[in-house]
Phi, psi and omega in degrees: 000321177291317180292327178292315176301316177300312179301315178297321178298311180304313176301316180295317179291342184293334178301312179291324183297319176277002173237047180285137179283127182242000176215169176286150178243144181283172180293157183215164180294143178307146182284149170288144169267176182300331188260355183302309186296324179296328178284320178290337180270008177297142178301154180295142186278156176288315178213142175275141182261129174287131188224138180242135179239106180279316182201123173237097196237173174283120178249013176280327190062026182265151171253154183298127182286141177231156179284325182230144173075207182227164177215152178254006177287141178277153184283330187246147176304142176262011183251031189287339180293315179300318176300314181296319177300320180299316183294322176299318181292314179298336182291326181087357180258352181231147173253097180288141179243138181294115174222348180289326180238053184295331179296319177296315179300315182295320178299311181297319180290334173296314182297322182293317183294311178295329178288322177295321179300319179294317181295314178296324181292321191259327190235310182230103183288343179273001182299126179292147178294166176291125184293150184297157170292149168287145177240153189265140172268359185217137172246139175252125183234173177125210185167183172272104192257357179201138173223098185260119184258153170061036177293331174222132172224155174177190180167179176206152181196162179210152176220141177210117175056044177079358173251124185209167177206162182209147171231148177224157178212154177216138177236123176254176183211136181240136181236137179231154172237135177229128179234145175256127181244132175285131176282344186283318183224002175078012170298132174277109190280318185210141164233132187242141185231125189223140173229157180220127177273154180235122187253136171238133184229151172217154181224122182225146177220147185212160180218129185215105188199144178280120180267329173217178181295122185061020174240110184247126179257123181223135176213143182221145171212157176180174184209143176235138176228124180242132174295128180301128186288332177293325176290325175299317180294316175303315176300312181296316181291322180288324172301316180299314177299320177295312179295325177293325176292315178295318182290330175292325176290326180291326177268003177065036170281332177204173184214165169274160182295332182289333171107200192295323183295319175294320174298317183292322181294313181298321183291317181299315177297322178295311183300316181298317176294323184291318184291326175296315180294321182289343179273356180256128185278184183303320189257036177061032178266123180278114178257137182230132178280127182249120188264341182289127184257348184240148183224128174245125190231136173242129189227155171224153177177219189224153177241145178229116187270139171233090181241223185269345179262146183293322184285136177225131177228145186287145171239176186266156181224136174230138189216135168240140186219144171233130182236147174231129181276144173259314173226179180297334179262322191257150176195172174229160182207154179249128185231136171236129185225152173234129185211168178241128171258131190227127175238032176077220179297328189285326185201133175196108180225161174264140178229162171227152174217158175232133190219150172245126183231151170256134185247146171232116175268120190286321183228077189294332185261009175266155175289330175245114190231114170287152173213166178221158185206163175197154179180203180217174180175198184230152175234137186231132180279115180284307191287326186251030187289333178272345188261343183229156182294318181250118186238356180236129187232147170276153179207170167231157178210155172216160177189186183213153181204180182223123176256147171229122184275119178279327179198189177293339185253329185239146179208154169253156176214150177234131181218154178231140186216139178247117182253125185244119175272154178264029177214158177250029183242013174306320177265018178063023177218134178251121181208124180083192185256345188267136178287172184275150176209167179210161185247144167241138172228130191211161172228132186227170175241125180257141172240121187256138183202171169237150177287000000 
C-alpha cells in the first residue's frame, strides 16, 4: 500500500518536473479555481440583490512560517474582500455596492457635488443633481477564521548502494465563514461554512557513489510544488457564495429566472452533495451511519493444525455466526464451525466448535473497517468420539479481520484466527509440554438487520 501510494505521488509530481520554467512569462488572466466554473454555471437569476461588503478579512492573525528567524508577512492574503466581491459579481445573483473604501467614494462625490453647484450657479441652472447612492438590502459579513498548517504530513523514500529517492507531502487547511444579514432588521438570514485543503509536494532523487579510487560521483534532482494560497482562498470563497445562493433559493430569499422546477433541481443536487461532504471527516474518511444492530454471517475457508505431528496440511472450514452490537464499536457474537484438522497420513479428523467472542470494530463508520475479537469456547471431535475417552476440549481464541460494507444490509469480511486448546489430545497424542492449537482463515458474507 505504501509503495502504491508513493508511486502515485511520484507520477503526479512528474507533471511539475517536466514543466519546469526556464524563462520569464508574460502576465495572464487569473486562473480559475475548482469552484469557479460551478459558480459561473448557475442559472440566470430572476433579480439581482444589492449587497454590501464592508470587510471580509483575515481573522487568523497568523504570520507566514519561516525556517529561520521571524517574519511580519501574513500567512493568508489580506485581499479576501476583493475576492469576495469578484465572486459575487461572477455569480449574477448579486449587485455588489462599494463599501470597503466608502470614505474615498464619499470624498469624490463631495467634489462632484461642489463642482456641479458652481456649474449650476454660474453657467447652467438646468444641470441635473448628483444621483443618490445605492443602498444594500443585504450585508455580507464573516472572514477567514482558520489557517491550520501540517494537518497531514508524510512521505516515502528508499536508498540502495548510494541510489535513492524520496517523496514528501504536506497538507494545510483554510476555513471561512460567510453570513448574510438583512439590513432591514439585522436578522442573520444564512451562515455558510467552507473549508479547503492546501497541498504541498516534493520529489527528490540522488546518486552518491565512488566510481573509482578517490573519484566520487554525486548527482541530485528534485521538484517542489505548492498549491497557491490565494487560489485556495478564492476557491473557498467561491464555494461559499455558491452555497449561499442555493440555500437562499431553498428558503425563497431569491430565485432563478427559470422558476420552480429549476430551483427544485438545484436544491436537490445541493442537498445530496452536502450530505456526501458532511459524511467525510477531516482526513477524507467517508463516514456512514449504520443503524443495524444484529449481524448474521456465513463463512468458508481453511484450517491449519499445529499439533504433535510434524506434517501440516490445510483443511476446510465452514462457519455460521451471529453478532449483536452493544455500542457502535463493541459487540459480542456466537459462532459455530465445522472444520477439518489434517496432519496427512498421521492424523486427520473432523471437528466442530462453539465459541463466544467479544468484538471491537476499530472504524465502525467506514466502508472498510478492521476489527479484532477474542473469547472462549469448546471444540468437539466428530469422527473419533466413540474411540477415545475425551472428545470435548475447552479452548480460547483471538483473531483479527477486515470488513467491507457493500450496503447498509450486506458486507464482506476476511479474518484470521488463532485457537488455543487447553489439551494436548486433539490429535490423540500427548507429546511435549505444549498444548495443541490450530488456525482458521476465512472469507464471509455478513447480513445486517434489526429485530
